C-alpha angles and dihedrals in degrees: 000000000000126000095261092053091048092055092045092053092043090053091051091049092051092048090050091053092050093048097044101035133262124298115198122173091333094319113127102206127179112241094210136032124036137320112204134181132193121204139187115193104215095203099047100026090230120148131202135185109190137174096212097173128036129180098334103329142075116250109236097204092051091048089054091051090050091048088053097051090045092049124124098278091199096059103017090235114151125208129176112264116226111257093224088061090055090049089051090053091047093052091043091056091044093050091048090048093228133133094188118127116269105239110225115213095168132356122159115009125196116229088250092054092045091053092050091050091048089058090055100040139032089211095073114094119226091226096034117180086225086078091063098042092255100113141054136183112218151161130189119216113243093020113102110237093237091053091049090050093049092049091050092048090049089061089068087201103118146326125330124195124189121213107170093163089061094035100239145093127222121223127183142169095241125107118316109271140122139212 
């Protein structure tokens, strides 16, 4: 393949991505329109419906609202949540064909909270991605936990942990793995 052919094919591939949406690490994301998420924080009983992305750009005010509902509910500390994690949740809801609120068990965790939880449970990582806003523990009413786990694993976009005894799954933006 010569240089001219390479650029011609690259241009077609880019146009195809723009026309059909964006695919990033297994995430099939629309390139136009809205991306919305609905949350229920199980510890504070707060709810949020937010359009966090609109026609090609993230919505700063909505991102701040999401950061707030995913804060460390024990300390009140707020940390920005990684946008890829929000996109993973969006695609997960879309793939499961549900508009039910995502129940948040744990979003951001301060280092102090993470350390306290580590003392109580062997399942809490010392360098948890929760501490950098890159992980969330969730369930979705009406979606069996095994089905939610499978759908998250099918994204191939990060880590997926399965905690049936506590009725939640963990998803993160780290390397692709499951436990």
